[in-house]
C-alpha positions as CSV (number, residue, x, y, z in Angstrom):
1,M,0.1,0.0,0.0
2,N,1.4,3.4,-1.0
3,A,2.1,5.3,2.3
4,W,1.3,8.7,0.4
5,Q,-2.4,9.0,0.2
6,H,-4.2,11.4,-2.0
7,T,-7.8,13.1,-1.0
8,T,-9.4,14.2,-4.0
9,V,-10.5,17.5,-3.7
10,L,-14.3,18.9,-5.1
11,L,-14.6,15.5,-6.1
12,S,-18.4,15.3,-6.6
13,E,-19.0,18.9,-7.5
14,A,-16.4,18.6,-10.5
15,V,-18.0,15.2,-11.9
16,D,-21.6,16.5,-11.4
17,Q,-20.6,19.3,-13.8
18,L,-18.7,17.5,-15.9
19,V,-20.4,14.4,-17.1
20,I,-23.7,15.1,-18.8
21,A,-23.8,12.6,-21.6
22,P,-22.8,9.0,-19.9
23,E,-22.0,7.5,-23.6
24,G,-19.6,10.6,-24.4
25,V,-15.7,10.7,-24.4
26,Y,-14.3,12.9,-21.6
27,V,-10.7,13.7,-20.7
28,D,-9.3,13.8,-17.3
29,G,-6.0,16.0,-17.9
30,T,-4.4,15.4,-14.8
31,F,-5.1,12.2,-13.7
32,G,-2.6,12.2,-10.4
33,R,-3.8,9.2,-8.7
34,G,-7.2,8.7,-10.2
35,G,-10.0,10.0,-7.9
36,H,-11.7,12.3,-10.7
37,A,-11.2,9.4,-13.1
38,R,-12.8,6.7,-10.9
39,A,-15.9,8.7,-10.3
40,I,-16.3,9.7,-14.1
41,L,-16.1,5.8,-14.9
42,Q,-18.5,5.3,-12.5
43,R,-21.0,7.9,-14.3
44,L,-20.0,6.2,-17.7
45,S,-21.9,4.0,-19.5
46,A,-20.5,1.0,-21.5
47,R,-20.2,3.1,-24.5
48,G,-18.6,6.0,-22.5
49,R,-14.8,6.7,-22.6
50,L,-12.1,8.4,-20.6
51,I,-8.8,9.6,-22.0
52,A,-6.4,10.8,-19.3
53,F,-3.2,12.6,-19.3
54,D,-0.5,13.0,-16.6
55,K,3.1,13.7,-17.0
56,D,4.0,11.7,-13.6
57,P,5.2,8.0,-14.8
58,D,4.0,7.5,-11.0
59,A,0.2,7.8,-12.0
60,R,0.1,4.5,-14.2
61,A,0.2,2.5,-10.8
62,A,-3.2,4.2,-9.5
63,A,-4.9,3.4,-12.9
64,P,-8.0,1.2,-12.8
65,A,-8.5,-2.0,-14.5
66,D,-11.0,-0.5,-16.9
67,A,-11.6,-1.0,-20.7
68,R,-13.2,2.2,-20.8
69,L,-9.9,4.2,-19.7
70,T,-7.1,5.3,-21.9
71,L,-3.9,6.5,-20.0
72,R,-1.2,8.5,-21.5
73,H,1.9,9.4,-20.0
74,A,2.0,13.2,-21.4
75,S,1.0,16.8,-20.7
76,F,-2.7,17.7,-21.0
77,T,-1.5,19.8,-23.5
78,A,-1.6,16.6,-25.5
79,L,-5.3,17.5,-25.7
80,A,-4.3,19.4,-29.1
81,D,-3.6,16.1,-30.7
82,L,-7.6,14.8,-30.4
83,P,-10.0,15.1,-33.1
84,P,-11.9,18.4,-33.2
85,A,-15.2,18.3,-31.5
86,S,-14.7,14.9,-30.3
87,V,-14.9,15.2,-26.7
88,A,-18.1,15.8,-23.8
89,G,-16.0,17.0,-21.4
90,V,-12.6,18.4,-20.6
91,L,-11.2,18.1,-16.5
92,L,-8.3,19.8,-15.2
93,D,-7.1,19.2,-11.7
94,L,-4.2,21.7,-11.3
95,G,-1.5,21.7,-8.5
96,V,0.4,19.1,-7.1
97,S,-1.1,15.7,-5.6
98,S,-0.2,14.9,-2.2
99,P,1.6,11.9,-2.6
100,Q,3.9,14.0,-4.8
101,I,4.1,16.6,-1.9
102,D,4.5,14.3,0.8
103,N,7.4,11.8,-0.5
104,P,10.9,13.3,0.2
105,A,12.2,12.1,-2.8
106,R,10.2,14.0,-5.3
107,G,11.4,17.2,-3.8
108,F,8.4,19.3,-3.6
109,S,8.1,20.1,0.0
110,F,10.5,22.1,2.7
111,R,8.4,19.7,5.2
112,A,11.1,16.7,4.9
113,D,14.7,16.7,3.1
114,G,15.0,15.4,-0.2
115,P,16.6,16.3,-3.5
116,L,16.0,19.4,-5.0
117,D,14.0,18.2,-8.1
118,M,10.1,19.5,-8.0
119,R,9.5,18.1,-11.7
120,M,6.3,16.5,-12.4
121,D,8.1,14.0,-14.7
122,P,11.0,13.2,-13.3
123,T,12.0,11.8,-16.6
124,R,12.5,14.6,-18.7
125,G,14.1,18.1,-18.2
126,P,16.4,19.8,-15.6
127,S,15.5,19.6,-11.8
128,V,15.5,22.6,-9.7
129,A,18.9,22.1,-8.5
130,Q,20.4,21.8,-12.1
131,W,18.7,25.0,-13.0
132,L,19.9,26.7,-9.9
133,A,23.3,25.6,-10.5
134,R,23.4,27.8,-13.7
135,A,21.0,30.5,-13.6
136,G,21.7,33.9,-13.2
137,E,21.0,36.3,-10.2
138,S,18.4,38.0,-12.3
139,E,16.8,35.2,-14.0
140,I,16.3,33.4,-10.3
141,A,15.0,36.9,-8.9
142,E,12.4,37.5,-12.0
143,V,11.1,33.5,-11.4
144,I,10.7,33.8,-7.9
145,R,8.8,37.4,-8.5
146,E,6.7,36.6,-11.4
147,F,5.6,32.7,-10.1
148,G,5.6,33.3,-6.5
149,E,4.7,36.6,-5.8
150,E,7.5,37.1,-3.7
151,R,8.4,41.0,-2.8
152,F,11.9,39.6,-1.2
153,A,13.1,38.0,-4.6
154,R,16.1,39.9,-5.3
155,A,17.3,38.9,-1.8
156,I,16.5,35.5,-1.9
157,A,18.2,35.0,-5.3
158,K,21.3,37.1,-4.4
159,A,21.7,34.6,-1.4
160,I,21.3,31.5,-3.4
161,V,24.1,32.8,-6.1
162,A,26.3,33.8,-3.2
163,R,26.0,30.2,-1.8
164,R,26.6,28.4,-4.8
165,A,29.8,30.7,-5.1
166,Q,31.1,30.0,-1.3
167,R,29.8,26.5,-0.9
168,G,28.6,25.0,-4.2
169,P,25.1,24.8,-5.7
170,L,22.2,23.8,-3.3
171,A,21.0,20.3,-3.6
172,T,18.1,19.7,-1.1
173,T,15.0,20.8,-0.2
174,L,16.2,21.9,3.3
175,E,18.9,23.5,2.4
176,L,16.7,25.7,0.1
177,A,14.3,26.4,2.8
178,E,16.7,27.5,5.4
179,L,18.6,29.5,2.7
180,V,15.1,31.6,2.1
181,A,14.4,31.6,5.7
182,G,17.5,33.6,6.4
183,A,16.9,35.8,3.3
184,V,12.9,36.8,4.1
185,K,12.5,39.2,6.9
186,T,9.1,39.2,7.5
187,R,6.3,36.5,6.7
188,E,2.5,36.1,7.0
189,P,1.5,34.3,10.4
190,G,1.5,30.7,9.7
191,Q,3.3,30.6,6.3
192,N,6.5,29.2,5.8
193,P,9.1,31.4,4.6
194,A,9.9,29.3,1.9
195,T,6.2,28.7,0.5
196,R,6.2,31.2,-2.0
197,T,10.1,30.3,-3.4
198,F,9.4,26.6,-3.5
199,Q,5.6,27.3,-5.2
200,A,7.6,29.7,-7.9
201,F,10.1,27.0,-8.7
202,R,7.6,24.3,-9.2
203,I,5.6,26.5,-11.3
204,F,8.8,27.3,-13.6
205,I,10.4,24.2,-14.0
206,N,7.2,22.5,-14.9
207,A,6.2,25.2,-17.2
208,E,2.6,25.0,-15.5
209,L,0.9,28.6,-16.6
210,A,2.2,28.2,-20.2
211,E,0.9,24.5,-20.3
212,L,-2.4,25.7,-18.8
213,G,-2.8,28.3,-21.3
214,Q,-2.0,25.6,-24.1
215,A,-4.3,22.8,-22.8
216,L,-7.3,25.8,-22.2
217,E,-7.0,26.8,-26.0
218,A,-6.9,23.5,-26.9
219,S,-10.2,22.4,-25.3
220,L,-12.1,25.0,-27.6
221,S,-11.1,22.8,-30.5
222,V,-11.9,19.3,-28.9
223,L,-15.0,20.0,-26.8
224,Q,-18.4,19.5,-28.6
225,P,-21.0,22.0,-28.4
226,G,-22.6,21.5,-25.1
227,G,-19.4,20.0,-23.7
228,R,-17.9,21.2,-20.6
229,L,-14.8,22.4,-19.4
230,A,-13.9,22.0,-15.5
231,V,-10.9,23.8,-14.1
232,I,-9.9,23.1,-10.6
233,S,-7.0,25.9,-9.4
234,F,-5.3,26.0,-6.2
235,H,-3.4,29.7,-6.3
236,S,-4.2,33.4,-7.8
237,L,-2.0,32.5,-10.7
238,E,-3.8,29.6,-12.2
239,D,-7.3,30.8,-11.2
240,R,-6.6,34.1,-13.0
241,I,-5.6,32.6,-15.9
242,V,-8.6,30.3,-16.0
243,K,-11.3,33.2,-15.1
244,Q,-9.5,35.5,-18.2
245,F,-10.0,32.4,-20.5
246,I,-13.6,32.0,-19.7
247,A,-14.2,35.8,-19.8
248,R,-12.4,36.1,-22.9
249,H,-14.3,33.3,-24.7
250,A,-17.8,34.0,-23.2
251,G,-17.9,37.4,-25.2
252,S,-17.5,39.5,-21.7
253,A,-13.8,40.5,-22.0
254,V,-13.0,44.0,-23.8
255,D,-9.9,44.1,-25.9
256,R,-8.3,46.8,-24.5
257,R,-6.4,47.1,-27.8
258,A,-9.7,47.7,-29.5
259,P,-12.4,48.7,-27.0
260,F,-14.9,49.7,-29.4
261,A,-14.8,46.8,-31.9
262,P,-17.6,44.4,-32.0
263,P,-17.4,41.7,-29.4
264,A,-16.3,38.5,-30.5
265,P,-18.5,35.3,-30.9
266,A,-19.0,34.1,-27.5
267,L,-17.6,30.2,-27.9
268,L,-18.1,29.7,-23.8
269,R,-20.9,30.3,-21.6
270,R,-20.1,30.2,-17.8
271,I,-21.8,27.5,-15.6
272,A,-20.5,27.5,-12.2
273,R,-17.9,28.8,-9.6
274,I,-17.7,26.4,-6.8
275,K,-15.5,26.5,-3.6
276,P,-15.3,23.5,-1.1
277,G,-17.9,23.7,1.5
278,A,-16.3,24.0,5.5
279,P,-16.9,19.9,6.1
280,E,-14.4,19.4,3.3
281,V,-11.7,22.1,4.2
282,A,-12.0,20.8,7.9
283,A,-11.4,17.1,6.4
284,N,-8.8,18.5,3.8
285,P,-7.1,21.6,4.8
286,R,-5.3,21.3,1.1
287,A,-8.8,22.1,-0.3
288,R,-8.9,25.4,1.3
289,S,-8.0,27.3,-1.9
290,A,-9.4,25.6,-4.3
291,I,-11.8,26.7,-6.8
292,L,-13.7,25.0,-9.4
293,R,-14.8,26.8,-12.6
294,V,-17.0,25.3,-15.2
295,A,-17.7,26.6,-18.6
296,E,-20.2,25.2,-21.5
297,R,-19.0,25.1,-25.4
298,T,-21.3,27.0,-27.3
299,E,-22.4,25.9,-30.9
300,A,-19.2,26.8,-33.3
301,P,-20.1,30.4,-35.2
302,V,-21.0,30.1,-38.6
């Protein structure tokens, strides 16, 4: 049995909003440990199908034996490879799964020491440690500022580069956490000083926001008219992208470059914005920042 368990956030709410045609083809863009996928499969008929994506090779171990499920080791940007208007619903559950956070070997958390990795797919690309070993101070500061919204970004970057020059590159999560704690002078009560920096490096090394934008655009192509897009985000950077995407394609966003131009045809219709209830947050504190946004694909304009 896996020691690192995952509690799926907004499970019934997401599946209730997503699955409106049991015989349809659905996409779980972030399979994780399969919580949403199992619930979707329970709603599908024998003719229904679920295509799931996950960059983490460990996800395959959690896949149920179900002929209706196809699991691909790939980013959810692979949505773009599906045929146009072939999908009845797309679910994106963003962020990091609990097993990834809780397993020190993955290097996502400052709560236990482990290699400074943070890759969703440890078989591809550089780890955070490898990137920090060669990145310049300005680049490091920009990443921390942009993806962590950290006001002490410059001080942290300076400390990382100084440490590298004096003692060699950072190699472990606790080394990074301790260094950040020494560079950050104040912090919100109850928040570890390294929280924003760890978030920034994780988002950057996995290109999370860029891939989210690509997947959202691909969803417009693959969704059938009446198909649902459901996205669960866990921090303001993700949610802002989702909110603005839906607003733009719902015909309610003004193009500041041409404010008097006629609105673009609406490709989406807002359906719901849902947050976890108090009982779910009490049972799973990691759910407290989650927001589920749901939109429906309209008829393609002629």
